[in-house]
N, C-alpha and C positions, 0 to 999 in steps of 0.2 A: 979315331981319325975321320972315319966316315961321317960321324955326327958333327964334327967341327966343320968339315967341308960343306955338309948340308946346311948347317946354320949360317955359314958365310954366304952360301948361294941364296938362301931365303932373305938374308939381310940385304944383299946386293939387289935382289929382285924388288924388295920393298923400297929401297932407295931410288931405284930406277922408276918405279911406279909413282913415287912421291914427286918426281921431277917432271911428270907429264904436264904439258901446258894446259892452262885454262883457255878454252877456245870460245871466243865471242863472235857470233855471226852477225854483222851489221848490215841490215837490209834498208836501203834508202836511195834516193836519187843522187848520183854522183856525176851525171852528165845531163845535158839539156838545160832548159830554162830554170829548173829547180836544183841545179847541181850544188849550189851553196848550202842547201839543206843538209845533205849528207856530209859535205866537207866540214861544215861547222860542227856537226855532231862528232865526227871522227876527231877533229882538232880538240874538242872539249875533252874527249876520252884521253887523248894523248897528253893533254895538259895535266890531267890527274896523274898519269904515269910519270910525267916529267918531275912533278913535285914529290911523289911518294915512291917512285921506283916501279919497275915492271915485273917484280916478283912478289907474290902474296902467299904467305903460309908455305913457302918453299916451292911454289908453282909459278912458272913464268906466264905472263898474260900474253895471249896471242889474239890479235884482232883480224878477222877475216871480212873484208869489205866486199859487198855485192851490190851492183848498180841496177836499180829498177828503171832508170831513165824517166821516172815518174812525173805525174801520178799514173801508176800502172799496176792495178791490183793483180792481174793475171801473172805478170812477171814476179811480183812480190811473193805470191804464193809458191810459184815454182822455185824461186831462190831459197825461200825458207825451207821447203821440202828437201832440196839438195843439201843445204847446210846441216840439216838434222840427219839425213840418211847416209850421205856420202862423207861429209866432213866431221860428223859426230860432235857437233858443237855442244858446249855446256849451257850456253845462253844464246837466245835470239835477242837482238837489240836494234835500235834505230827507229825506223818507220816515220817518215816525214809527213805522210798524208793518211788521213783516216781510212780511205778505201783500201790502202795497202795494209794497214794494221788489221782491218777486218778480214781481209783475205788470208792473212797469215795466222790468225787466231786459232782456227781449227787444227793447224799443224802443231802449234804449241800444246794444245790440249791433248791431242793423240799421242804425242811424243813425251808429254809431261816435262817440257822444257820451260824454264822461266823466260818470260818475254818482257824485256825492259823497254817500254815505250818512251822515246825521247823527243817526240813532238806531237804526233797525231792527236788532235785536240777536241774531237767530238765526245760528248758525254758517254755515248754508248760503248766506247772502245773497251773499257775494262769489264763490261758485262759479257763480252763474247768469249772469254776464256778465264777459268780460275787461275791460270798461270801468268796472267798479265799484271804487271805493276807499272804505274805511269809516274815518270819523274819530270814531266813537262808542265802541263796545265790543261784546263778545259776552257773552251770559249765562254760558257756561262760563268765560270769562276772569275774571269776578268771583265766580262760585259756587265754583269749585275752591279758591281761596285761603281762602274762608270755612270750608270743610271742614277744610283743613289747620290753620287757626288754632284752630278748635274742638277738634280732637283734641289739639293741643299744650297746650290750656288746660283739660284735665280733663273735657271733655264726651265721654261715651262712648255715650250712647243718644239718638238724635234721631228725631223724626217730621217728615216733609216734607210741605208743602202748596204746590202751585204752580198757576198758571193753565193750563188745558188747551188750549194752543196751542204752536207750535214753540219760542218762547223759554222758556216755562215747562218744557217737556219737556227742552230743552237744559240748563236750570239744574238740574233734578232729576237728570238723568243725570250731569252733571259733579260735583255735590255727592256723590252716592252713591259714585261711583267713587273720588274722592279720600278721602272719609271712611272707607270700608271698607278702603282701602289703608293708611290710617293706624291701623287697629285699631278703628275705631268700628263701631257697629251702627245701622242704620236700622230702627226697630221697626215702622214702617208708613208708607204714603204715600197721599196723596189729591190728585186733580186737580180743580179747581173750574172751573165754566163761565167763559169769557172775558167774557161780557156779564152784568152784573147778578147776580153770585153772592150767595147768602145764606150768610154765613160762620158763622152761629150753630151749625147742626148739625155742621159740620166741626170747629169749635173745641171743641165739647162732646166730640166723639169723641177729639180730642187730649187733652183734660183727663182723660178716662176711662183713656186708655192711660198717662198720667203718665210721659212721657219726661223726660229732663233738659233738653231744649231742643226747640223747633220751628224748623226752617229753612223759610223761605217766600219765594216770589216771586209777586207780582201786578204788573200794569202800574202805573206810578206815577200818583199822583193820588188820586181819591176812593176807589178800592178799598183803598188802604193805610189810609185813614182808617176805612173800614168794618171792615176786619180788626182794627185796634187797638181799635175800639169793642167788637167781639165778644170780644176777649181780655180787656178790662177787665170786661165784664159777666159773663164766665164765671170771672174770677179766676185766670187761668192763672199770672200772675207771683206772686200770693200763695201759690200752690201750689208755688212754686219752679221753675216751668217757664220757662226763659229763651227770649227771642225773639232769633233770629239770622236774618239775611236779606241779600239784595242791597240796594244802596242805593236801589232803586226804592221800597222801603217808606217810607223817611224822606227822600223827595225834598225838596230844599231849598225848592222852590216851595210845598209844602203843609205842611212841617214846623211852621211857626209856628202853624198852626191845629190841630195834633194834640193839644196840651196835655200835661200832666205824665205821663199814662200811658205815653208813649213814652220818657221819661227812662231812660237805661241800656240801651236797645236797641243791640245791636252789629250793624253792617253792614260789608260790604266793597264798595267802589266806587272809581271812578277819579277822582271829583271831589267836592269840598265847597266851598261858598261861603266856608267858614272857612279854606281853605287859605292858609297864611301866607307867600306869596311876593310879591315886588313885581309880577310879571306878573299875578297874580290880583287884587291890589289895584287895579291900573289897569283890568283887565277889569271888575271889579264896579262901579267908579265910572262907566265908560263905559256899561255895561249899564243902569244906573239912569237915565242921561241920555236914553237912546233908547227906553225902554219904561216901562210902568206897573208892572212887577214890582218887588217889594221886593228881590229877589235872584235871581241866575241859578241854574239847576240844571244837571244834566249834559247836557241837550239844548242849553241855551244855550251851554255851552262847546264842544260839538261844532259848533254853528253858527259860532262864532268861529274855531275851528281849521280847519273846512272852508273858510271864507272865506279864511283865511290861505294854505291850500294852493292854492286857485284863483288867488289873487294871485301865488303863486310860479310857477304855470304861465304866467300872462300875462306876467310879467317875463321868462321864458325864451323864450317862443314869440312874443310880440308879436301881430301880426295873423294869424299862421298857426297857429291853434289846431287842429292836426290831432289827431284822437282818439288815434291810436297814439303820437304824440310826447308828447301830454299825459300818457298813462299811464306812459310812461317817466320823466317828471319826478316824477309822484306816487309811483311805486314806490321812488324813492330819497330821498324827503323825510324830513328830520329837523328838528324844531322844539322850541323851548322854549314850551310851552303854559302857560296859567294853571293847569293841573292838574299841571304838571311836564313832564319830557322825554317826547316822543312820536316815533314813527317809523312808517313803513309797511313791513311785511314784503314784500319784492319777490316772494316766492313765492306769497303768498296775497292780497296787496293789502289786508290787514287790519292794524289798528293794534296796535302794541306800546307798552305803557305801564305805569306804576306803579299797582298796586291797593292802596288804603289800607284799613286796619282802623280803623273809627270808632265812637265811642260818642256817643249823644245826650246833650248836656249843656247847661246854661244858661250863656250867655256874655253878661254885662251884661244879664241878665234875659230874653234871647231864646234859643230853642232852636236849636242848631247841631249838625252832625255834626263832632265834634272828632277829628281823626286822632291815633292813638297807636301805630300799627305799620304796616308796609308790606311789599309784595312787589314789588321792582323788576323792570322789563323783562319783564312777563308777556305771553306770546303766547296766542292762543286755543287751549286744549287740545283743542277740538273738531275741529281739523284735523290 
């Protein structure tokens, strides 16, 4: 009888342990001017759960949201530390800005916790911890194809304008290298402050130089709106100066509010809400059900894919989510995303994906990034 009781106790304890939730600590801005970064990421994760359910391998998924109010690396580091030591999370995730990801990287290394980056786009991010895997993009990954496309399509002289921080410098460097290698000329460059830049004097300087195009990168959101307002006020496009950029400029989340001046802008990026695949149609529908956003952007799809990758780790490792074993699963992952096929480069733990060339057009009266060309299987040229 004692043996039976002991066996039943062990079985019950094992079942209880199997039902322990998988805790994912999401560190990102959820308030302030960049609040949509975190909200898009969280909504993307919830969209995956909406489609696939909130239990994986018998374990319920629990998302713990922490607000950096960012960009704020000091707060990001503290929150990551608290999630690891106090909340005992299985995964760290999110990270809207490169400085925040870099600040949290040592925490992931020390704790041996997988850190799923869902936005921070500077090339250096994955080099800062062996426990980082990125499911978003890098700026060189989308900037170099823009340079190649521009050179192939008759653009020979370009002025560059980027935000003065690591992703902006990465994008400028990658664009210049690819564009000059293709025979183009960068007539001049300017870096604008990351916080609250006044674009008017910079845009006037570009107009006076009269290049064939201006290549630009600023963080997605209100800065893109402000830049295009300055472009319209200074009449750059009327002067024949084309606007080419990374997809941050025409972020799907803010594009509907940018108005007709953005029509015809050419960008390169890895996701558009208008992407015409069944996977994307299902994602967009689920995303709308779990959020107040009209459409997902590239951060939303990174949240979706990052959640899918976490689920794959849980499927393979069950209750034993060891950091090193989790990274081995992540290094070999291949998935069909709403953006198209993606994989993780085992050598860099960075994403490999299609980069699309898009033009802003009206589709049924609404502004969308319509894909018309692509560069398949692009790795980060910054590594």
